[in-house]
C-alpha positions in Angstrom: 90.6 63.6 72.9 90.7 63.3 76.7 87.3 63.7 78.4 88.2 63.0 82.0 85.7 65.3 83.6 82.2 66.6 82.6 82.2 69.9 80.8 82.1 73.1 82.8 79.5 75.4 81.4 79.0 78.2 84.0 81.0 81.3 83.7 80.6 81.6 87.5 82.4 78.3 88.2 85.0 79.0 90.9 87.8 77.6 88.9 86.9 79.7 85.9 86.7 82.8 88.0 90.0 82.1 89.8 91.8 81.6 86.4 90.2 84.7 84.8 91.3 86.8 87.8 94.9 86.2 86.8 94.5 88.8 84.1 95.1 91.2 87.0 98.6 91.8 88.3 97.5 91.8 91.9 96.2 88.3 91.6 99.3 87.1 89.8 101.5 88.6 92.5 99.3 87.1 95.3 99.2 83.6 93.9 102.5 83.3 91.9 100.4 82.1 89.0 100.0 83.2 85.4 97.4 82.7 82.7 98.7 81.4 79.4 96.2 81.9 76.6 96.9 80.8 73.0 97.9 77.4 71.5 101.5 78.4 70.5 102.1 80.1 73.8 100.8 77.0 75.7 102.9 74.7 73.7 106.0 76.6 74.3 105.3 76.9 78.0 105.0 73.1 78.2 108.1 72.6 76.1 110.0 74.9 78.5 109.0 72.7 81.4 106.8 75.3 83.2 104.8 73.8 86.1 101.1 73.6 85.1 98.6 74.0 87.9 95.5 73.5 85.8 94.5 73.3 82.1 91.2 74.2 80.4 90.3 72.8 77.0 87.3 73.4 74.7 87.3 70.5 72.2 85.3 72.2 69.4 88.0 74.9 69.3 91.0 72.6 69.2 91.8 72.9 65.5 95.4 73.9 65.1 98.5 71.8 65.2 99.8 73.8 68.2 96.6 73.4 70.1 96.5 69.6 69.6 100.2 69.3 70.5 99.7 71.3 73.6 96.9 69.1 74.8 98.9 66.0 73.9 101.8 67.3 76.0 99.6 67.6 79.1 99.5 63.9 79.8 103.3 63.4 80.2 103.3 66.5 82.3 100.8 64.8 84.6 98.0 67.2 84.0 94.4 66.2 83.4 92.7 69.1 81.6 89.2 70.4 82.6 86.8 70.4 79.6 84.8 73.5 79.3 82.0 74.8 77.1 82.6 77.5 74.5 80.7 79.9 76.8 83.0 79.2 79.7 86.1 79.3 77.5 85.1 82.8 76.3 85.1 83.9 80.0 88.8 82.8 80.2 90.1 83.7 76.8 92.1 87.0 76.6 90.9 89.2 73.9 89.9 87.4 70.7 91.8 84.2 71.3 89.9 81.0 70.5 92.5 78.3 70.3 90.8 75.9 72.7 93.5 75.6 75.3 94.4 77.8 78.3 96.9 77.0 81.1 97.3 78.3 84.6 101.0 77.9 85.3 103.4 78.6 88.2 105.3 81.7 87.2 109.0 80.8 86.7 111.6 82.5 88.9 112.7 86.0 87.9 115.3 86.3 90.6 118.6 87.7 89.3 120.6 85.2 91.4 118.9 82.3 89.5 120.1 83.7 86.2 122.9 81.7 84.5 124.9 83.1 81.6 127.9 81.8 79.7 131.4 83.2 79.4 130.6 85.6 76.5 127.0 86.4 77.0 124.8 88.8 75.1 122.2 90.3 77.5 119.4 92.8 76.9 118.5 95.1 79.8 115.3 97.1 79.8 114.4 99.9 82.2 110.9 101.1 83.0 109.3 99.5 79.9 105.6 99.8 80.9 103.8 98.5 77.8 103.5 94.7 77.9 103.6 94.4 74.1 107.0 96.1 74.1 108.5 93.8 76.7 107.1 90.8 74.9 108.6 92.0 71.6 112.0 92.5 73.3 111.8 88.9 74.6 110.9 87.7 71.1 113.9 89.6 69.7 116.2 88.1 72.4 115.0 84.6 71.3 115.5 85.3 67.6 119.0 86.9 68.0 120.2 84.2 70.3 120.6 86.4 73.4 121.6 84.7 76.6 119.2 86.6 78.9 116.9 89.6 79.4 117.0 91.6 82.6 114.0 93.9 83.3 114.3 96.9 85.7 110.9 98.2 86.7 108.1 98.4 84.2 105.5 95.9 83.4 104.9 92.5 85.0 106.6 89.9 82.8 103.7 87.5 83.1 101.1 89.9 82.0 99.0 88.0 79.4 100.0 90.6 76.8 103.7 90.0 77.5 103.2 86.3 77.0 101.2 86.9 73.8 103.7 89.4 72.3 106.6 87.2 73.1 104.7 84.3 71.5 105.6 82.2 74.5 109.4 82.9 74.5 109.0 84.5 77.9 109.2 80.9 79.2 112.3 79.9 77.3 114.5 83.0 77.3 116.4 83.3 80.6 114.8 86.3 82.4 115.3 88.3 85.6 113.5 91.3 87.1 115.5 93.5 89.5 116.7 97.0 90.3 119.2 99.1 88.4 121.7 98.9 91.2 121.5 95.2 91.5 121.7 94.7 87.8 124.8 96.9 87.6 126.5 95.0 90.4 125.6 91.7 88.9 126.9 92.5 85.4 130.1 94.2 86.6 130.9 91.2 88.9 130.8 89.0 85.8 132.9 91.4 83.7 130.1 92.2 81.3 130.6 95.3 79.2 127.8 97.8 79.4 126.5 99.6 76.3 123.6 102.0 76.7 121.3 103.2 73.9 121.0 107.0 74.1 119.6 109.5 71.5 122.4 112.0 72.3 125.4 109.5 72.2 128.4 110.5 70.1 129.0 106.9 68.9 126.9 105.3 66.2 125.9 101.8 67.0 127.7 100.4 63.9 131.0 101.9 65.1 130.8 100.2 68.5 132.4 96.9 69.3 129.4 94.7 70.3 131.4 91.4 70.7 132.3 89.6 73.8 130.5 89.6 77.2 128.0 92.5 76.6 124.8 94.0 78.0 122.8 96.3 75.9 120.7 98.7 78.0 117.5 100.2 76.7 115.1 102.7 78.3 111.5 103.6 77.7 110.5 105.9 74.9 109.0 108.3 77.4 111.9 108.8 79.8 114.9 107.1 78.3 117.5 105.7 80.7 118.0 106.9 84.3 121.2 108.3 85.6 122.2 104.9 86.9 123.5 104.2 83.4 125.9 107.1 83.2 128.9 105.4 84.8 132.4 105.9 83.3 132.5 102.2 82.3 129.2 102.5 80.3 129.6 103.2 76.6 126.7 105.1 75.0 125.6 104.5 71.4 122.9 105.9 69.2 120.8 104.9 66.3 120.9 107.5 63.4 117.5 109.3 63.3 117.1 110.9 59.9 113.5 111.9 60.0 111.2 114.0 62.3 111.1 111.4 65.1 113.9 111.5 67.6 113.7 107.9 68.8 112.4 104.5 68.0 110.1 102.1 69.8 112.2 100.3 72.4 111.5 96.9 70.9 112.6 98.2 67.5 115.8 99.6 69.0 116.4 96.3 70.8 116.1 94.4 67.5 118.5 96.6 65.7 121.1 96.5 68.4 120.8 92.8 69.2 121.1 91.8 65.5 124.1 94.1 65.0 125.7 92.4 68.0 124.8 89.0 66.5 126.3 90.1 63.1 129.6 91.2 64.7 129.8 87.9 66.6 128.9 85.8 63.6 125.6 84.2 62.8 125.7 80.5 63.7 123.5 77.9 62.0 120.0 77.9 63.3 119.6 75.1 65.8 117.2 72.3 64.8 113.7 72.7 66.0 112.8 70.3 68.9 110.7 67.3 67.9 107.1 68.5 67.6 108.2 72.1 68.0 107.3 75.1 65.8 108.8 78.5 65.2 
């Protein structure tokens, strides 16, 4: 184990306090940095090539394969971790995480113009999803279903620690952009991407819709649904059958159903081999 610097024990250490401040959106916005807490999440951020500004490790807590792999990956990334005590680590850890490694990373670009998709992409679009856990779960679904990108309109900060946790680090590997509804519509239409919006009052069942080809599936929040921006004549509306008392599903559940139906219609390819040292 690397022990390049003496242990930091004080919870008031300036580097500890600066990193812990990244739990707040205003600090992430001001600095362009994000806090990655959790061994699996750290490992996936490193595998995705995210720029690491600093790393904190607590050797007594480095027990899992993912934690050890993340620390090992720091050296080729040119990062010397700061060793901290368990007390100092607790001041950094988000919630009940105790995996022994935390990263401060440069948040990847979320500009729509930096998003690259193929000729027949499958894209998930979310509008005004405020709960970080829901956006993280949508990203995890996009990864699992082999979606080409996720576009978020409004809603939560994609690098909220709870988004990173709920996505189990896939926020760093799934192509992602944050923009306005108008910009997203223009961008998708310019690329001849068909638009399918999930609406509770749609006439067409999702299983009757053609979800093949270049396609964007648009999902709104449970509270307000989709805005009027998604009522254009070129936007097909589909619904999920609701057979009980509830009139809608959690947005992440709807995303999973629709994404995997699109994947079924397109054909399910063989799962790509896991990168060397990677876990799923």
